[in-house]
Structures are given as structure tokens and as C-alpha cells.
N, C-alpha and C positions, 0 to 999 in steps of 0.2 A: 783530652780524651774524652772526658764522663761532655765536658760539653759540647766536644763539636759533635759528638754523638746524638744529643737533645735537638741543635741546630741542623742536622739531619731529619731529624724526624717530625720536628717542625713545618722544615720547608717540603719534605714530601708530605703531609696532610691536608699543608695551604693549596700547594700544587693540585693534590686529588681533590681538594673540594670544589675551585676553583672550577677544573674539569668538569665536574659534575654538575655545576651551574653554569656552565657555557651545554653543556651537553642538555640539558631539560630547555636551555635559550632554544637550544637546533631544533626545539620539538616543536617551533612556532611553525604555521604555516597561512600563504596566502590564498588558496584556492583549491579545492576540490573537485568530483565526480562519483557520483554514487548512483548506485542503483539498485533496487529493492523489488520484494517479493509480500506482496500483503495481507493477511489475515485480519478480517473483521465481523462484526454480530450483523451483518447484511452483508455477507458473500459467502459463496462455498467452501472450501481447502484453499485453496488459492483465491482473493478474493481482489486480487490487482498486480499489477507493478509499477514502478516510476524511475523515475531518471531526476537526479537532483543537480544539483549545477548550484557552490555556493563559492565567493571572495569573499577574503574580508576587509572590515570597516575599520577596527582596529585591533588589539589583543583577545580580545573578551568577545568581540561580538561579529557577526556576520549574518549578511541576505545572503535569498537563494533563490534562483529561481527553477520549480518544480513540476513534471507533467506525470499527471497518472492515469494509468487505464484500467477503470474498475466494474465488475459488473456485480450489478444490485438487485439485492430478491426481495422478496415478498417473507416477513419470517415465519409465514405460516403455509411455506413451501413442506411438499412433505417424495420423498422420492420412492415410485415403487420397481420395482422387479416383474417382468413377464414370465412367463412359461417360458421365452426362445430366449434369456438369458440379458436381454436387455433392460434398462431404467430410466425412465421420466416421470417427471412430474405432473404430475392430474388436475386439472385446475388453474396450470399455470395458462396464459394466454400471450404471454411479451416477455424479451428484453427486456432489460435496461443497460444501458455500455453508459459509463459517465467518463467524458475526458472532460478531466480538472488542469487549465495552466493554475498556474498559483505562483507568488511573489512573500512571500517571507523575513525574518528574520531570528536568527537564533543569538544565544548567549551564554559562553560557556559559566557554569557555577563550580565547576572543581574540575581544575587540568590533573594529566594523568602524567606522569613523566612517559619517557620514550619506551622500554621495556617491561614496563608494569604498570599495576593499579589498573582506574575506570575513570575516564574522563563523561564529565554530566553534562550536561548543556539542556535548557528549556527555551522552546520554540513555539513560532506560529506563524500563519501564514490565511491567506487569503486569496477566491479568485472568481471566475466564474467560468462554470457549467455546463458542458454541452452536453448533451443527452440521445443517445440514438434508443428508438424505441423500437426494435426487432422482431418482428412474430414470431413465438412461440409453436415450434411445427411440432406434427405427434402423424406416427403412424398406422391405419385403424381400417379394417375388413369390409372394402364396398361388394365384396361380393363374397362367396366362399373361396373362388380361387383370386380373386382383386384384393392387392390391396392397395392404398391412395393414401400421401399425405398432406395434410392440411393446415391451419390453424385453429389450436382447441379455441370450440363455443360451447356454451354449457345447452343452448337450443342443440347442435348438432352430436356434442359428448357425454351422454349422463350414466354411464358406464365405465369406473376405469378398465374393466375386462375386456371390453372393446380392440381394447390400446394393444400394440403391437412393437412399440416403440417413438424413440424420438426419429424428429426429419436429421437429416444431414447438417453435418458439422456448416454452421453460418448459414444455415438453407433460408431465405429469405431475409436476407445482409439488405439486399437490393430495394429492399420495401419498409425498409424502417421511415420510422416520420422523427421530428427534430421538435427535442423539448428543450427550451434554454432555463439558466438559472445562478446561482451561484453558490457559492458555500466558504468556511472559515475552519481552522481547526487549530490544535492545539495540544504539544506534548510533551514529553520530557525524553533524553532520547540517553543511552549508555552505551558508550564505543570503547570497548576491547582489542581493540590492536594493538599486535605489538613491535608495529615496525612505522619508521615515521612517516611513510610514502604509500602505504598501505591503509584501510580505514575496518572494518567488522565491527556491527551491535547491533542495534535494537533500538526499535523507533514509537513510544505509550504511548496513544493519544486519542480522543475525541474529536469525532468530525460533525461537523453541522452542515445539509444540505439544503437546497431550497430550492424548485423548479415552478414554474409559469403558471401550470395544468398539474389537474391530477392525475398521477401515472398508472395505468392499470395494467397491473402483471398479473394479476389475481381475478378475472369479475368475479365471481361469486361471494369474496370475502372485503375486508374493507383493504381499497387504497390510499397513495398517501399525494402528499404535496410535498412536502418535507420528511428527509430523512436522516437519522443521528443512529449514530454509530461508535462502540470502542472498537480502538484497532488497534494488530504493533505488526511493523516491518523489521523484517529480517533487513539489511541494508548492507552492502559491500564495496568499497571504489577505492578510489585513488587520490592524493592531493600532493602538491607541493610548494 
């Protein structure tokens, strides 16, 4: 009876261990679709959004295609408030919207169990950048009873106290100029999801981006042709 009990315990332990290994193996996946919200040192409260589609090459190596949309700012931009409660950036003459298609590879450094732990991976990506340089409009007094919205100019607008606020949302987007460039990024990704089919995580990285010309965001300060930033992206998505 004693030996039978020992045999049952050993058999139960073996099958439990086997089930756990099979469960861990079932955590492998072939495809994923992720949506992200970005914060970076060249952006505002929300620096941009992204869509990432990945597929497996082998157990620990993935390739992905990603599309990022970002608003790139000059680090010297300062937001002021008016007596009417509006806020604007004095000295800013243009927006820079960066559209970044990219191709990259991601290697899993540490895998996690299906319902616990953190997965850590390293990734890198490169791609072209299409920049939309759109005019930044402000609303100013034209007379005591009349106002006008126009692009900021250091010759026309010498005092921030004459400004009533910014222009309308996306005003002037049809007057955008194009700038062409390229970018590269490297990052670490930390996944905290508890379920195989859902993904929740954080990506921390560095991005370098250059354009074919200097982008004039603020005419009275130093402007750049090459931008670099540190960023983090909160992402959520699905995989199978």
C-alpha cells in the first residue's frame, strides 16, 4: 500500500510537471497586432500613436512592420495663457508632423510564463520619414473690435500680449510643405500581459531622425535638421 501511494504521488507529480511545460510551450505565438501611445522628449503630453504588426521568424526572433505618427516640437517651446483662458506657444511658426513607416527585428531575451512574470525583448528598426511642415496659426487683434488668425511671424508679432490664442485645430494643414528623411530606433520592451491572446507592455528606447533640410519650427531660436529623442510607448494588442 505504501509503495502504491508513492507510485501515485510520483505519477501525479510527473503529469503536473509535464502539463506545466506544455502550458508554457503553448505561450508561443506567431503573429501580433499592437497599438501604442507615445511620450518622448520632442513631444507634448502625447507625442504620437503607432500601429505594429509582427510575425515570428523562429521561437525567439520576430520581424515587424510599424507605422508611427508623431508631433515633433522644438525643445524651447513654452506655452503661455491669455486672459481669455486660451493657451498658445509664442514664437512658434510651424508644426512638424512625422509619418514613420519602419521595418524592424525583435529578439526575446527572457520569456515569461503564461500567467505571470515579465517578458523582456530587445528591438531595432529603420525606415523613411515623411514630414509635414504645417503653419502654426495664432489669433491676434487687427483692430479694437476685430481679430485675425495668421501664421506667427517675428516681424509681425513682437509681443505675446497681443495674442488672443491659437488658431483652429488643424488650421493650415492644407498649406503644409513636405520634408523627406529617415530614422532609426533601438529599444527594450517589457510585457506584463497575463493572457496568451492579449498583450500589455512598455517600450523604452532611443530614436534618431534626420531630414533633407532644416525644419524651421521657431524662427527666433536654433532649428534643426537632425532630431534625437528618448521615448516610451505604452502598448496594447492581440496575438495568436
